[in-house]
C-alpha positions in Angstrom: 0.1 -0.1 -0.3 1.1 3.7 -0.8 1.5 6.2 1.4 -0.7 9.2 0.5 1.0 11.8 -1.6 -0.4 14.5 0.6 -0.9 14.2 4.2 -4.4 13.1 5.5 -5.2 15.6 8.7 -6.9 14.7 11.5 -9.2 17.8 11.0 -7.8 20.6 9.0 -10.0 24.2 8.0 -12.2 23.7 5.0 -12.1 27.2 3.4 -15.0 28.3 1.0 -14.0 31.5 -0.3 -16.3 34.1 1.5 -13.7 34.1 4.3 -11.4 36.2 1.8 -14.2 38.6 0.7 -15.1 39.5 4.5 -11.2 39.6 5.4 -10.5 42.0 2.5 -13.8 44.1 3.5 -12.0 44.7 6.9 -8.6 45.6 5.1 -10.0 47.9 2.5 -12.5 49.9 5.0 -9.3 49.7 7.7 -10.9 48.1 10.4 -8.2 46.0 11.2 -8.4 46.3 15.1 -11.1 44.9 17.3 -14.0 46.7 16.1 -16.1 46.5 13.2 -18.8 45.1 10.9 -17.5 41.4 11.0 -17.2 41.2 14.7 -20.9 42.9 14.9 -22.3 40.4 12.4 -20.9 37.4 13.6 -22.0 38.0 17.7 -25.5 38.9 15.7 -25.7 35.2 14.0 -24.3 32.8 16.3 -26.5 34.3 19.2 -29.3 34.1 16.5 -28.6 30.3 15.2 -27.6 29.0 19.0 -30.6 30.6 20.4 -29.0 32.3 23.4 -29.5 36.3 24.2 -25.9 37.7 23.8 -22.3 36.3 21.9 -19.1 38.0 22.6 -16.5 37.9 20.1 -12.8 37.1 21.9 -9.3 36.0 21.2 -10.0 32.4 21.9 -12.0 29.5 23.2 -9.8 29.8 26.2 -10.4 33.4 26.7 -14.2 32.9 26.9 -13.7 30.2 29.2 -11.5 32.5 31.4 -14.1 35.3 31.3 -16.7 32.8 32.5 -14.5 31.6 35.2 -14.1 35.1 36.2 -18.0 36.0 35.7 -18.5 33.1 37.7 -16.7 34.7 40.8 -14.2 31.7 41.4 -11.8 32.8 44.4 -8.7 31.8 45.5 -8.4 28.5 46.8 -12.3 27.6 45.9 -12.6 24.3 44.3 -14.7 23.9 41.2 -15.9 20.5 39.5 -14.4 19.8 35.8 -14.8 17.5 33.2 -11.9 15.0 33.6 -11.9 13.9 29.8 -10.8 16.9 28.1 -8.3 19.4 26.6 -6.3 21.3 29.4 -7.8 24.4 28.1 -11.3 23.8 29.7 -9.4 23.5 33.0 -6.6 25.8 32.9 -9.0 29.2 33.4 -9.8 27.7 37.1 -6.3 27.8 38.0 -5.8 31.3 36.3 -8.3 32.6 39.0 -6.7 30.5 41.9 -9.2 27.9 42.1 -8.4 24.1 42.6 -10.4 21.9 39.9 -11.8 18.8 41.3 -12.1 16.3 38.2 -15.4 14.4 37.9 -14.7 11.1 36.0 -16.2 9.9 32.7 -18.9 7.7 31.7 -18.9 5.3 28.5 -22.0 6.4 27.0 -20.9 9.7 25.8 -17.2 9.8 27.3 -18.3 12.8 29.0 -18.6 13.9 32.6 -20.6 11.1 34.8 -23.7 12.4 36.6 -23.5 9.8 39.2 -19.9 10.6 39.7 -20.8 14.7 39.9 -23.4 13.5 42.8 -21.1 11.6 44.4 -19.0 15.0 43.9 -21.3 17.1 45.6 -21.6 14.5 48.5 -17.8 14.8 49.5 -17.9 18.5 48.6 -21.3 20.2 49.3 -20.2 23.8 49.2 -18.9 24.1 45.3 -20.7 26.2 43.5 -19.3 26.0 40.1 -19.1 23.2 37.5 -17.5 23.3 34.1 -19.0 20.6 31.8 -17.1 20.1 28.3 -18.8 18.1 25.5 -16.3 15.6 24.3 -15.4 15.4 20.5 -18.7 17.3 19.5 -20.8 15.0 21.4 -23.1 16.4 24.2 -23.1 15.1 27.7 -26.3 13.7 29.7 -27.1 17.3 29.8 -30.6 16.8 31.7 -29.0 14.5 34.4 -25.9 17.0 35.0 -28.1 20.1 34.9 -30.7 18.6 37.5 -27.8 17.9 39.8 -26.4 21.3 39.8 -29.9 23.2 39.9 -30.4 20.5 43.5 -27.2 22.3 44.6 -27.4 25.9 43.2 -24.6 25.7 41.0 -23.4 27.5 38.4 -23.0 25.7 34.8 -19.9 27.0 32.7 -20.6 24.8 29.4 -17.5 24.4 27.5 -18.8 23.6 23.9 -15.6 24.5 22.2 -15.5 21.2 20.1 -19.3 20.6 19.8 -20.7 23.9 18.1 -23.5 22.8 16.0 -24.3 20.1 18.2 -28.1 19.8 20.0 -29.4 18.1 23.0 -33.1 17.2 22.8 -33.4 19.9 20.0 -31.2 22.9 21.8 -27.8 23.9 20.9 -24.9 23.1 23.0 -23.6 26.2 24.4 -27.0 27.6 25.6 -27.6 25.0 28.9 -25.1 27.0 31.1 -25.1 30.4 32.6 -21.9 31.3 31.1 -20.9 28.9 27.7 -17.8 28.8 25.6 -17.4 27.9 21.7 -14.0 28.0 19.9 -13.1 28.9 16.1 -9.3 27.5 16.5 -8.1 26.4 13.3 -8.9 22.5 13.5 -12.4 23.5 15.0 -15.8 22.9 12.5 -16.1 26.4 12.5 -12.6 28.3 12.0 -11.2 31.8 12.2 -7.8 30.6 12.6 -8.2 31.3 16.0 -10.9 33.0 18.2 -14.1 32.0 20.5 -17.0 33.6 22.2 -18.6 33.9 25.4 -22.4 33.1 25.3 -24.7 34.2 28.0 -28.6 35.4 28.4 -27.3 37.6 30.8 -27.1 41.4 29.1 -25.0 42.8 32.2 -22.6 39.6 32.0 -22.0 40.6 28.2 -21.4 43.7 29.0 -18.9 42.9 31.5 -17.0 40.8 29.0 -17.1 43.4 26.6 -15.2 45.8 28.8 -12.7 43.1 30.4 -11.5 42.1 27.1 -10.6 45.6 26.2 -8.5 46.3 29.4 -11.4 47.1 31.4 -11.1 50.9 30.1 -13.7 53.2 31.9 -16.1 55.6 30.2 -13.6 58.8 30.6 -11.8 60.9 28.3 -8.8 59.5 29.2 -7.6 55.6 29.9 -9.1 55.4 33.3 -8.8 51.7 35.0 -10.6 50.4 38.0 -10.6 47.0 37.7 -8.1 44.1 36.0 -8.3 43.8 32.2 -7.6 41.6 29.6 -6.4 42.2 25.6 -9.2 39.4 24.7 -11.0 41.0 22.1 -11.3 39.0 18.8 -9.9 41.2 15.6 -12.1 42.2 13.0 -10.3 40.2 10.3 -10.5 37.2 12.2 -14.0 37.8 12.6 -14.2 38.2 8.8 -13.1 34.4 8.3 -15.4 33.4 11.0 -18.2 35.3 9.2 -17.5 33.8 5.8 -17.4 30.1 7.6 -20.6 30.1 9.5 -23.1 29.9 6.6 -21.3 26.3 6.1 -21.9 24.9 9.4 -24.3 22.2 8.6 -22.3 21.4 5.4 -19.4 20.8 7.2 -21.8 19.1 10.1 -22.8 16.6 7.7 -19.7 15.6 5.9 -18.3 14.7 9.7 -21.6 12.7 9.8 -20.9 10.9 6.4 -16.9 10.4 7.7 -18.5 8.6 11.4 -20.8 6.3 9.7 -18.2 5.1 6.8 -15.7 4.2 9.7 -18.8 2.8 11.7 -19.7 0.3 8.9 -15.8 -0.2 8.2 -15.0 -1.5 11.3 -18.4 -3.5 12.0 -16.7 -6.8 11.9 -13.4 -6.1 14.1 -13.2 -5.6 17.8 -13.6 -1.8 18.1 -16.4 0.5 18.8 -16.8 4.0 17.5 -17.0 6.9 20.1 -20.9 6.7 21.3 -23.2 9.1 21.6 -27.5 9.0 22.9 -28.9 8.6 19.7 -32.3 9.2 21.1 -31.7 12.6 22.4 -28.7 14.1 21.0 -27.1 15.1 17.9 -23.4 15.5 17.8 -21.5 17.4 15.3 -19.5 14.6 14.7 -15.9 16.9 14.9 -13.9 13.9 15.5 -14.4 10.1 14.8 -12.7 8.2 17.3 -12.6 4.4 18.2 -12.2 2.4 21.2 -10.2 -1.3 21.1 -12.2 -3.9 23.0 -10.8 -5.1 25.9 -10.1 -8.2 25.3 -8.4 -7.2 21.7 -5.7 -4.9 23.1 -2.3 -5.8 22.9 0.1 -5.4 25.8 1.0 -1.2 25.9 3.0 0.7 28.2 3.1 4.5 28.5 5.6 6.6 30.0 5.1 10.2 30.1 5.8 10.9 26.8 6.7 7.3 24.8 4.9 4.5 24.5 6.1 0.7 23.6 3.6 -2.4 22.6 4.3 -5.8 21.9 2.5 -6.8 18.6 0.2 -9.7 19.1 -2.0 -11.9 16.7 -5.7 -10.6 16.4 -5.0 -8.0 18.5 -3.7 -4.2 18.5 -3.2 -1.2 20.8 -3.5 2.9 20.1 0.3 3.1 19.8 0.4 0.5 16.6 -2.5 2.1 14.7 -1.2 5.5 14.9 2.2 4.4 14.1 0.9 2.8 11.2 -1.2 5.8 10.3 1.4 7.7 10.1 3.8 5.4 8.3 1.4 6.4 5.4 1.0 10.1 5.7 -2.4 9.7 8.0 -2.6 11.8 11.2 -4.4 10.5 14.2 -3.8 10.9 17.6 -4.5 9.7 21.2 -7.7 10.4 22.8 -7.0 13.5 25.1 -5.0 12.3 28.0 -7.4 12.7 31.7 -6.7 15.7 33.7 -6.2 14.0 36.8 -3.2 11.9 35.0 -1.4 15.2 33.9 1.5 15.9 35.9 0.4 19.8 36.5 -2.8 18.7 38.2 -2.1 15.1 39.6 -2.6 15.9 42.9 -5.7 17.5 42.5 -8.9 15.8 43.7 -10.5 13.3 41.3 -14.1 11.7 42.0 -15.4 8.3 40.4 -19.2 7.6 40.8 -18.2 5.3 43.6 -16.1 8.2 45.2 -12.7 6.3 44.8 -10.2 8.2 42.5 -6.6 7.4 40.6 -7.0 3.9 39.6 -4.3 4.5 37.0 -4.5 4.1 33.2 -3.8 0.5 33.2 -7.0 -0.2 35.8 -9.3 -2.3 33.4 -6.3 -4.9 33.0 -7.0 -6.0 36.7 -10.9 -6.2 36.0 -13.4 -3.6 35.6 -12.2 -0.2 35.6 -13.1 2.5 38.1 -11.2 5.0 36.3 -13.2 5.4 33.1 -11.7 8.3 31.7 -7.7 6.8 31.8 -9.2 3.2 30.2 -11.0 5.4 27.3 -7.6 7.2 26.8 -5.7 3.6 27.2 -8.0 1.8 24.5 -9.0 4.8 22.1 -7.6 7.0 19.6 -8.9 9.9 17.2 -8.8 8.8 13.2 -8.4 11.1 10.5 -11.6 13.2 10.2 -11.2 15.8 7.9 -14.1 16.9 5.6 -12.0 17.0 2.8 -11.0 13.6 3.0 -12.3 11.6 -0.1 -13.9 8.3 0.3 -11.1 6.6 -1.2 -8.8 8.1 1.5 -11.0 6.7 4.3 -11.0 3.2 2.5 -7.5 2.9 2.9 -7.6 4.6 6.4 -9.9 1.7 7.5 -8.0 -0.8 5.8 -4.9 0.4 7.7 -6.8 0.0 11.0 -8.3 -3.4 9.8 -4.5 -4.8 9.3 -3.2 -3.9 12.9 -5.7 -6.8 14.0 -4.6 -9.3 11.4 
C-alpha cells in the first residue's frame, strides 16, 4: 500500500472563499482592530443560530472560558468541579483565577462527565458552586441529568462547547445550557477563524462585563481610566471576517463529518472496536472527530510513560500506539484520546472523583478487572481517526484498511 501523497489530516480548516471577501472588506475599510462590522455580524449570527441572548467575540475559546470563570466569581482556593476527559484549556482558566479543579470521572455512554460521579462529588464537597462541563469531540453529555444535579445544589454551570458547535441535545444547541458558555473557532474546529472564540450567555450585564474586561477594562472617561483588571481578549475584525465567511457552511461541515463517522462505523463492524458513542435518542453530535475504542480483550500489551509508548504485537490484537504508528507510516494523522486531566503532571495532585467516590485507579486499571477510572480506560484503549472534511471516500477506505491490518 502506498503512502498518501498529501498528508491526510486529523481535522484541517475547510475554506470556501467568502472568508477572503470579508477579510478584504476589513482591510479596505481600515477596520483591522477589535471593532468592526465583521465582529458585530458574527455576534448577531451566532446568538441567533444558537438561540442565546448574547455572544461576545473573543481572541480564543480559552479566553472565553477564562471570562466565564471570572464571571462566576471563582476565588483563590475555591474548588470547582471540571470534566476530566478533555483538553486542558477547559481547566486552565480555573487555575488562572486561583481556583482548584476537582476532576469528575467520565461515563462510557458519551465519554463525558458522569452524572453519578458528579452527585458523589457534591456529597464529598457540598459547598462547590461552579461546574465546568465539556462536550468531548462534539458529542453532548447527559445534560438533563447533569443540569438537574447542579440545580439541586444551586451550582453555576459553565459549558465548554468548544468542540461541539452545532451539536444539539433534545433539539437545543450546546452552548446554551449553562449560565456562561463558550465556543471555539480554533484552526481545527468545525468552524474556524484560524483562532477566536465566544462567550455565550443570556445575561446582558455579563456580556457587557466581558466586552469591557476583554478590552483592558477601560472606563467611560475621556482618558485611559482603569478601575479593575482587564485583558487583551477581544477578537480582531480580520479574524471575525474568516468566521463570518465560515458560518453559512456549519450544517454542510456537520453533514460531511457525520458521513465520515458512518463510513468508519460500517468499515469496522466486524473487528473488535467501537466508535465514540452518543445518545441517539436525545442528541445529535457535530461529529467533529471520529474516534474508536478497542475492545478490552483485543488489546495487545501497551505501556506508556509520560512521553513515550511501547507495545508488543499480538496476533488478532492491537492498541492505539500500533494503529497510530501505522497511520503515520502512510502519511495519515491520528492522535490519542485526550489524556485525562487527573493524570496530567500539572494536575496530578488535584482531587478526582469517580462514581463510587474512589479516585486515581490509573491508566492500566482495566487490566485487573472492570475499570473504576473510566477516563483512564478510554485514554488507554481509544484514539482519534483522520476526520478531515476534505478526505475523499477512497482515502478513508485506505485508513479503514490500515486499521484493520493491525488486527490481522
